[in-house]
C-alpha positions as CSV (number, residue, x, y, z in Angstrom):
1,M,7.3,-28.0,5.9
2,D,4.1,-27.7,8.0
3,A,2.2,-24.5,8.6
4,I,3.7,-23.8,11.8
5,K,7.1,-24.2,10.7
6,E,6.6,-22.3,7.4
7,G,5.1,-19.4,9.6
8,R,8.1,-19.4,11.9
9,A,10.5,-19.5,9.0
10,W,8.6,-16.5,7.2
11,L,9.4,-14.5,10.4
12,K,12.9,-14.9,10.4
13,D,15.6,-13.1,7.5
14,T,17.1,-16.4,6.2
15,L,14.6,-15.7,3.3
16,R,16.9,-13.0,2.2
17,D,19.9,-15.2,1.9
18,A,18.1,-16.8,-1.1
19,V,17.7,-13.5,-2.7
20,D,20.2,-12.8,-5.5
21,S,20.1,-8.9,-5.3
22,S,21.6,-8.5,-8.8
23,A,18.4,-9.9,-10.1
24,T,16.0,-7.9,-8.7
25,E,14.0,-5.4,-10.7
26,Q,15.9,-2.3,-9.0
27,A,19.4,-3.8,-10.3
28,K,18.1,-4.7,-13.9
29,G,17.1,-0.9,-14.2
30,V,13.2,-1.5,-14.3
31,P,11.7,2.0,-13.3
32,M,10.6,2.4,-9.8
33,P,6.9,1.9,-9.0
34,P,5.1,4.8,-8.0
35,F,4.5,5.6,-4.5
36,E,1.0,5.7,-4.7
37,K,-1.9,5.1,-6.8
38,E,-3.4,7.9,-9.2
39,P,-6.9,9.1,-8.5
40,V,-9.7,7.6,-10.1
41,G,-11.2,10.8,-11.1
42,L,-14.5,10.6,-9.5
43,S,-14.0,13.3,-6.9
44,L,-11.3,14.5,-5.1
45,I,-11.8,16.2,-1.7
46,Q,-9.1,18.4,-0.3
47,L,-8.5,17.7,3.7
48,P,-7.9,20.6,6.3
49,E,-4.3,21.2,6.8
50,V,-3.1,19.5,10.3
51,D,-1.1,21.0,12.8
52,F,1.0,18.6,14.7
53,H,2.8,21.3,16.7
54,T,0.1,22.8,18.9
55,K,0.9,22.5,22.8
56,E,-2.6,21.6,23.5
57,G,-3.7,18.1,24.4
58,P,-2.1,15.2,26.3
59,S,1.7,14.8,26.4
60,L,3.5,11.9,24.5
61,G,3.7,10.1,28.1
62,E,-0.1,10.1,28.6
63,V,-0.7,8.9,25.1
64,L,2.0,6.1,25.6
65,T,0.7,5.2,28.6
66,Q,-3.1,5.3,28.0
67,R,-2.8,3.5,24.6
68,A,-5.5,0.5,24.3
69,S,-7.7,-1.2,22.0
70,R,-11.2,0.1,22.3
71,R,-14.3,-1.3,20.9
72,R,-17.1,0.6,22.4
73,F,-17.8,3.8,20.3
74,A,-20.4,6.0,21.1
75,Q,-21.5,6.9,17.3
76,K,-21.0,10.5,17.4
77,P,-19.7,11.5,14.1
78,L,-15.9,12.2,13.6
79,T,-15.0,15.7,12.5
80,L,-13.3,16.0,8.9
81,Y,-10.5,17.5,10.9
82,E,-10.2,14.5,12.9
83,L,-10.2,12.1,10.0
84,A,-7.5,14.6,8.3
85,F,-5.2,14.4,11.4
86,L,-5.5,10.4,11.7
87,L,-4.9,10.1,7.9
88,K,-1.8,12.3,8.0
89,A,-0.5,11.0,11.4
90,S,-0.6,7.5,10.0
91,A,0.2,7.5,6.2
92,G,0.7,11.3,5.6
93,A,3.7,12.7,3.7
94,H,6.1,15.3,4.7
95,Q,5.6,18.4,2.8
96,G,8.3,19.0,0.2
97,R,10.0,15.8,0.4
98,G,8.0,13.8,-2.0
99,T,5.2,11.5,-1.5
100,G,7.8,8.6,-0.8
101,W,8.7,10.3,2.8
102,R,6.2,9.4,5.1
103,F,5.7,9.8,8.8
104,T,6.1,5.9,9.3
105,P,9.4,4.1,8.6
106,S,9.3,1.5,5.6
107,A,11.9,-1.1,4.5
108,G,13.8,0.8,1.6
109,N,11.1,3.6,1.8
110,R,8.8,1.2,-0.6
111,H,5.7,1.9,1.4
112,S,3.6,-1.1,-0.2
113,E,0.7,0.1,1.7
114,E,-2.2,2.0,0.7
115,T,-4.9,3.4,3.0
116,L,-8.3,3.3,2.2
117,V,-11.4,4.3,4.4
118,A,-14.9,3.3,4.7
119,V,-16.7,6.6,5.9
120,L,-19.6,5.8,8.0
121,R,-19.9,8.9,10.3
122,V,-17.9,12.0,9.6
123,E,-19.1,15.4,9.4
124,G,-19.1,16.7,5.9
125,L,-18.3,13.6,4.0
126,P,-21.1,11.2,2.5
127,Q,-20.5,7.5,3.3
128,G,-18.7,5.4,1.1
129,I,-15.0,4.0,-0.1
130,Y,-12.4,6.7,-0.3
131,R,-8.5,6.2,-0.7
132,Y,-6.0,8.6,1.0
133,L,-3.6,10.5,-1.4
134,A,-0.6,11.1,0.9
135,G,1.2,13.5,-1.9
136,R,-1.9,15.7,-2.2
137,H,-3.6,15.2,1.3
138,C,-6.8,14.3,0.1
139,L,-9.4,11.9,-0.4
140,D,-10.2,10.2,-3.7
141,F,-14.0,8.9,-3.7
142,Q,-13.9,5.3,-4.9
143,R,-17.5,4.1,-4.7
144,S,-20.7,4.2,-2.8
145,V,-21.8,1.1,-0.9
146,P,-25.6,0.4,0.0
147,N,-25.7,-0.9,3.9
148,L,-22.0,0.2,4.4
149,S,-22.1,-0.3,8.2
150,E,-23.5,-3.8,7.7
151,E,-21.0,-4.5,4.8
152,V,-18.0,-3.3,6.9
153,A,-19.0,-5.6,9.7
154,V,-19.4,-8.7,7.3
155,A,-16.1,-8.0,5.9
156,A,-14.6,-8.0,9.4
157,R,-16.0,-11.7,10.0
158,H,-19.1,-10.4,11.8
159,Q,-17.4,-8.3,14.5
160,L,-20.5,-6.1,15.1
161,F,-18.4,-3.5,16.8
162,V,-16.9,-2.2,13.6
163,A,-20.5,-1.1,12.2
164,R,-20.5,1.4,15.2
165,A,-17.4,3.2,14.1
166,G,-17.1,6.6,12.4
167,V,-14.6,5.5,9.8
168,V,-12.8,2.1,9.1
169,F,-9.2,2.1,8.0
170,F,-8.5,-0.6,5.6
171,W,-4.8,-1.0,4.5
172,T,-4.2,-2.8,1.3
173,V,-1.0,-3.8,0.1
174,V,0.7,-3.3,-3.4
175,P,3.4,-6.0,-3.3
176,H,5.2,-4.9,-6.5
177,R,6.5,-1.7,-4.6
178,T,8.7,-3.6,-2.3
179,K,9.4,-6.6,-4.8
180,W,10.7,-4.3,-6.8
181,R,13.6,-3.8,-4.4
182,Y,13.6,-7.1,-2.3
183,S,12.2,-9.9,-4.5
184,G,11.4,-12.8,-2.2
185,A,12.3,-11.3,0.8
186,S,9.3,-8.6,0.5
187,A,6.3,-10.3,2.6
188,K,8.0,-9.9,6.0
189,V,9.0,-6.2,5.4
190,I,5.6,-5.2,4.1
191,A,4.0,-6.7,7.4
192,L,6.3,-4.9,9.6
193,D,5.7,-1.5,7.6
194,L,1.9,-2.1,8.1
195,G,2.4,-2.5,12.1
196,H,4.4,0.9,12.0
197,V,1.2,2.8,10.2
198,C,-1.2,1.1,12.6
199,Q,0.7,2.2,15.6
200,N,0.7,5.8,14.5
201,L,-3.1,5.4,14.1
202,Y,-3.2,4.1,17.7
203,L,-1.2,7.0,19.1
204,A,-3.1,9.5,16.9
205,C,-6.5,8.5,18.2
206,E,-5.3,8.4,21.8
207,Y,-4.2,12.0,21.2
208,L,-7.4,13.2,19.9
209,G,-9.4,11.0,22.4
210,L,-10.9,8.6,20.0
211,G,-10.9,4.9,19.9
212,T,-9.4,2.2,17.8
213,C,-8.8,-1.3,17.6
214,A,-6.5,-3.4,15.1
215,I,-7.9,-6.3,13.3
216,A,-6.4,-8.9,11.1
217,A,-9.3,-11.3,11.2
218,Y,-11.2,-10.6,8.4
219,D,-13.0,-11.9,5.1
220,Q,-10.2,-11.6,2.4
221,K,-12.7,-11.7,-0.6
222,R,-15.5,-9.7,0.9
223,S,-13.1,-7.0,2.0
224,D,-11.1,-7.1,-1.4
225,D,-14.7,-6.5,-3.1
226,L,-16.0,-3.9,-0.6
227,L,-12.9,-1.8,-1.4
228,G,-12.9,-2.6,-5.2
229,V,-9.3,-4.0,-5.3
230,D,-8.5,-6.9,-7.5
231,G,-7.2,-9.3,-4.7
232,Q,-4.0,-10.0,-6.4
233,E,-1.8,-6.9,-7.3
234,E,-3.7,-5.2,-4.8
235,F,-5.3,-6.9,-1.5
236,T,-6.5,-6.2,1.8
237,A,-4.0,-7.1,4.9
238,Y,-5.3,-4.9,7.8
239,L,-7.9,-3.0,9.2
240,A,-8.7,-0.8,12.1
241,P,-12.3,1.0,13.0
242,V,-12.0,4.4,14.7
243,G,-14.8,5.7,16.6
244,T,-15.9,8.5,19.1
245,L,-15.8,7.3,22.9
């Protein structure tokens, strides 16, 4: 099968027909994988609480009709509240419902995606790589990276506008979370779940008057190395820079 036919087959749901549901890890009684990574223990930054019920700001209709991909950023820093709002809206968990209940849908509620951010210009936050912990609504500092602005642009295949963002959202996937339930039919639904998360980021950016642009063209190894993930059990799958306008 050539690459085009393989790609089209991947988009269909015929893969599910080949999965023996009685042979999945879930069916065999293997414990369910955790919904998110444990903190690495370097530094946890508690994020401001977010109010989604304020009556200020644009209407839903305005947000939907004005949504666009934006690549020109003013390079003014984001506030910590703005970053907290974006993280909560795109990858956050409902309070009191456990970390598995998020603001975006996921096949089987598996949420294989992880959200990491490369902080370039955010008030009160040093530059670096952070992992968002939805269950705690906090950032887990991962590592400092010299020349981070340049490194994120290189990771995005030299798309230079990425370096002018205030923060770059990187979504990695931990495939085992979804494989536990869906086995060989996991890949398509993981990709769909990533789209749900990114669309919420778009709408949240539009609501706050910020800009973003989804990026699926990136250097796999450079991105994985930048984030400090192993490229096998966790790897980069999608990214989106966010900046002021």
